[in-house]
N, C-alpha and C positions, 0 to 999 in steps of 0.2 A: 537498947541503944545507949552507948556510952557517951559521956560528954565530949570525949575526943572525936568521936565520929560526927557529932553535931557540929563541932567547931570546924572540922575538915570539910564537911558538906557546905557550911556557910562560907568558908574561905573560898572554896572552889566556885561557888555561886557568884560571889562578888568578883572573882577573877574573870569569870566568863562574861559578866556584865560589862566590866571595864574593857575587856578585849573587844567586845562587839561594838561598844560605843566609841572607842578610841578613833577609828578612821573618820567617822563622821564629825566628831568633836574637833579633831585636828584640822580638817578641812575648813570647817566653820571658823576656827580660831585664826588660821592663816589668811583667809579671805577678809575677815574682820580687821585684822592687823594691817593688811595692805590697803584697805579702804580708809582706815584711820590715818595712815600715813599720807595717802592721797588727799584726804580732807585737810590735814594739817598743812601740807605743802601749798595747796591751792586756796586755802582759807574758806572753803565751803563748809558751812555748819549745818548741813541738812541731816537731821537725825534719821530720816527714812531711807537715806541713800544706801545704806549697808544691807537692808533686808532682802531685796531681790537677788543681789549677787551671792549672799549667804545661802538662800534657799536653793539657787542653782548649783552652787558648789556642793551642798549636801546631797542633792539629788544625783549629781555626777559621781560623787564619792560612793553613794549607795549603789549605783549601777556598776561601778568598777569593783567594789569589794563585796558585792552580794554573793557571788559563788563562794568565796572564802568564808563569809559570815554564815552561810547556810551549812557549809561543811563543818564549821566549828560548832554551830548549834546542834547539828545531828550527832556529832561525836559526844558532845556534852550530855545530850538526851540519852544516848545509848549507855553512857557511863552511869547516869542517874538510875536508869532502869536496871542495870546489872547490880548496882549498889542496893537497890530495893529488893531484888531477888535474893541477894546474899543475906540481907537483914532478916528475911522471912524464915530462914532456916534456924 
C-alpha cells in the first residue's frame, strides 16, 4: 500500500462523512438561526427553547434524506470493498 493510496482513502472517507452529515447539520443550523432571530426579536432569553425544534428538524431531515444517505453509504462501501479486493492482488 503506497502513501498515495492511504491519502486517497482517507480523503474519500472524510468526504463521505461530510456528505452524510451535511443535510442534518444544515437543517440544525437553519432552525437554530431562525430560533435565535426569533429570540432576539421577541427578547425571549430561554436557552432551552431551541432544543426541541432542532431535534425535530434533524429527525425530519433524516427521514427526507435517509434514502439518499443509504444509497451514498452503499456506494461508498462497495467502493471500499472493491479497493480492498484490488489491494490483495
